N, C-alpha and C positions, 0 to 999 in steps of 0.2 A: 796537025790533025789530031795527034794524041791529046794535045792540050784542049782542043775543042770537045773531044770525047770525054775527057776527065771532068770537065766543068759541068756538063749535064748530070754526070753520075754523082758529083759532089752535091749539086742541088737536090738530086733525088734522095740522097742520104740525109741531107739537112731537113728536107721536107718530112721524111718519115720520123726523124727524131723529134721535130717540133710538133707534128700532128699526132704522135703517139700519145695514148691516153695518159701514160705515166712514164716518168723518167727516173730510173734508179741508178745510183753510182756505187760501185763496189771496188775495193782494192784488190790488186792482183794476188792470187792465192787465197782470197777470202771466200765466203759463201753467202748465199742469199736465199730467203724463203719468200715465195710469192703466193698470196692467197687469191683465189678466183671464186667469187660467189655466183650462184646460178639460181634460176627460178624453180619453184616447186615442181613444175611440169617436167624438168630434166633430171629428176632424182635417179631414175633407172637407166639413163642414157650413159653411153661411154663418153668420157672426157679425156682430152689430151692437150699436151703442151707442144707447140710447134715454133720453129725458128725460120725467119725469112722476111725480107723487106716487102715482098709482094704476097698478096693473099694466095695467088695461084702457085707461088714458089715456097710456101710455108711448109717445111718438112717436119714431120712428127719427131719429137725427141723422146717423150715418155707418154704412155697411155694408161688409163685405169684398167684396161683389160690385159694388154701385153704390148711391149714390155713395160712393166711397172717401174723398172729401174735400169739404169745403166751404170757405168763406172763412176760418173760424176753427176748424175741426176736421178731423182725419184719423185713419184707422185702418189698421193693418198686422197681418198674421197670420204668426207664426213657428211653422210646424207642427213644426219640430224640437224646440223648447222647449215646444211646446203652450201658447203664450201669445199672445194678441192684445192690442195696446196702442192706446190712444186718446190723442191729443194735442189739447188745447184751448188756444188762444192768445187774447190780447187780451180777457181775461175782464172782464165787467161785472157789477154787482150783480144785474141781471136773470137772470144765469146761475146764481144760487144756486137749487139744486133737488136733487131726488133723481134719480140716474142708475142705470142697470142695464147690466150686461154680459149679453148674451143670445145663445144658440145657437138658430138656426132649425131647427125639426123639420118636415120635409116630411110632410104628412098627419097632423100631431099638434100638440100644444101646445108652443110654444117653451119652452126651458129657460133660466131665469135662473140664472146662475152667480155673480153678485156684485151686491150692492146698496150704493150709496154716496151719501152726502149731501155736496154741494159747497157751501161758503159762500164768497162773494166779499165781502171787506171793504175799505173805503177805506183803513183804517189798516194797521198792521203785523199780519200774520196771527198767530193764536194759536200756531201751530206751523209752522215752515218749516225748510228745510235750505239749505246753501250751493249745492248742486247735486243733481240727481236721478240723474246718471250719474257713477259713480266707477270708476276702473280701477286695477288692481294687477297684480303679477307673482307667479308661483308661488313660494311660500316667503317672500314679503314680507308687507306689512301695509297696511291701508287704515284711514283715520280718517274718520268721519262726525260732523258736529256738528249737533245738532237744537236749535234755539232755540225756547223755549216760554214762554208767560205764564200758562198754566192750571195746574191741579194734578191730581194723580192718580198712579197707578202708572206707572212707566217701564219700557218693554219694548223689546226688539229682536227682531223675529220674521222668520223666513223665510216667504215666501209659500207657503201650504199646508202649512207645517211647524211646528216647535217655536219657542218663544220663550225668550229669556234675560232674566231680571229680577234685581233686586238689583245686585250689584257685578260678578259674573263668571259665566262658564259656557262651554259649548261648543255649537257647531252643526255637525253633520256632521264632528266631529273637529277643528274649527278653534276656537282660543281666542277668546273674546269678553269684553271688559271694558267696563263702563258706569261713567262718572264724571260726577257733577253738579258744575258749577262756575259761576262768573260771569265775564263778560268785562269789558273796559275800559268798555263802555257800559252796565254793570249789567244785562246780559241774562243770564237763566238758560240755561245750556247743558248739554245731555246729550251727552257725548262718547262715541261708540261706536268701539272699536278692535277690528278683526279681524286676528289675526296668525297666521302659519303657513299662509298661503292655499294652497288646492288648486284644481286646475282645476274640480272639481265644485262649488266655491263660487260659480261664476257663476250668478246668479239675482236675482230681485227680493226685496227685504226691506222691512219696514215699521218705521219709527220711531214708537213709540206712547207718548203721555203722556195719561193719563186716557182720554177718549173720542175724542181727536184722533189722527190718524195721517197719516204722510207716506211715500209709496213711494220707495225708492231702489234703483237697479239697480247691481249690482257685477259687473264683468267682470274675470276673472282670465286672464291670458295667460302663455305660457311665457317663461322667461328667455332672453335672447339670450346668445351666447357672451361678449360684452363684459360683460354684467351678471354672469355667473357668475364671470368672472375678477376683476372688481372686488370681488365679494363675498368671494372667497377671499383676496385680498391686502389687503383693507381692515382698518383697526383700529377698535376699538370707540370710538364717539364719543357724547357726551351729546347727545340730541336737543334742538333749540331749539324751544320752544313756539311754535306758530303762532297768531296772533291772528285770530279770525274777522272777516269783513268787517262793516261797519256796515249794509249794505243787504241785504235778502232776495234781491236779484238780483245780488249781487256775484260777482266771479270766485271760482272754487273755490280752496280751500287745497290744499297738497300732500297727496297721499294715499298715496304709496309712498316708503319710505325706503331702498330697496335701492341707489339711485344716489348716496347721500351719500358724501362722503369721496374723490371722484375725484382732486381736487387733492392731497390728503394722500397718496394712493396713488402719484401720480407723484413726489412728493418723496421718498417712501420708496424707490421704485425707483432714483431718482437717487443717494441716499445709499448704497444697496447697491452700485451700479455703481462709485462712487468707492472704496468699501472694497475691492472685488475688484481694482480697478486698483492701489491702493496695495500690496495683498498681493502681486500679481504683480510689481510693480516691486521690492519688497523681496526676493522670491525671486531675481529676476534679478541684483540686486546681490550677493547671497550667492554665487550660482553663479559670477558673474564674478570675484569676489575669490578663490574657491577655485581657479579656473583659473589666475589670475595667480600665486598662491603656488606652485602645482604647477609651473608653467613656470619660475619663478625657481629653485626647488630643482633642477629638472632641468638648467638651464643651469649652476648652480654645480657640480653633480656632474660635468658634462661638462668644465668648465674645469679642475677639480682633476685629473681623469683625464688631460687633455692635458698639464698641468704635470708630472705624474709620468712620463709617457712621454718628455718633453723632457729631464728630469733623468737618466733611465736612459741615453738615447742619448748624452749629453755625457760620460759616464765611460768612459775608454779602458781596456779590460781588459788591454791590453799597453802600458804606458807606456814612453817612451824611457828608456834606461839613464842613470842619474845617476852622474857620476864620484865623487860623494861618498858613494855607497851601496855597501856591500860585500855581495856575494851569495855564498851557499854553493854548493859544487860538489856535484853529486849523488854520493852515496856509491858508487853502482854504477859510475859513470864512473871514480872514483879507484881502485876495486878493479881494474878492467881495466888501467889504466895501471901500477899497481904490479906486477901479474903480469908485465908485459913488461919490467920493469926488472931487470937482473942485479945491479945495485948501487944501493943506495938512495942517492939524492942528498941532499946536505945541504939543508936548507931554504933556500930563497932568501929573502934579506931583503926582496926587492922584492915577494914574493908574500904575500898575506895569506890564511891558511887559516882555515877555520872550526874551531872547537874540536872538532867531531865528526870532521872529517877528520884532524886531528892525532892524536887518540886512536887512530884506526884505524891510522895509520902507525906509531905507537909500538908497538902490539901486534904488528904484522908484523915489525918489526925485532927485537924480543925473540925471536920464534919462529925467525927465521933464525939468530941467534947460537947458539941451542941446537942 
């Protein structure tokens, strides 16, 4: 009889597990954050998180009015994003159950907005990620690694939006690539990369393999002035593959690649500074050499001019008479003297006449005799 009773109960549990909107697997002692999105109409309504297989048997765990938290659960409501989130910690096998995200309707039936089955396992979960919170900068990229041991279609979906399956696609204009690999510990990994991030990419996403899913929140922030400068001056570098951690609760791997190459940038700036300095020194040497050559040419020209002036000043335009030099008498002077003479005198042997003066005297004598 007990066997007949347990069989329907088992079918009931399997039915709710399969029919649940989402199936999340968590390791014993771990934690999980579940996002629940709602319509604009429910912004001012009370939201709560309840546990139970049946809708009528779903007991409230935490509420946005009270209690907002317990020893192992808490709830918060972001009316700007229209998402309330539930965090459950220190999970135990007894926490395996069906849970619901519910909006309370005053004077009416409450509205269930999400159904989820949570399984808590002592061993490694069937699907998990390094971390559920990933950050990136506008224009950069983020990488999420989903480790899984089950089989089925692999997808990357935006909460309440489209999904990317296969190898690549786009979500809201952002490029998404999916790559299936194995790590050093022989774990199968679905690596999801979102590149060309935009501010509007900030949202919750679901990594899905078969019937299992794991929520991941991506926050995109604006680049700082330092990051923009680094990106403009950086050179292209080959990315170094990151090895995922061996533990489901390990520290996260790097998710943004815009800050790589900072040391290389400093080295490049230093080299450019050295080049500019060498060029400046070279130009200074050339200019200095030109100035020296011009100065020497000017000095040489000035010295030559001074020497010429000295030579000209040393020549006497009226040198002293030399006893050994015979000078001619001006012809006009001889004519005047000759006119005053009544009788031509014989040439004096002591006087030396120029040939021109003698010729004039001879002609005058001939004329007088006639």
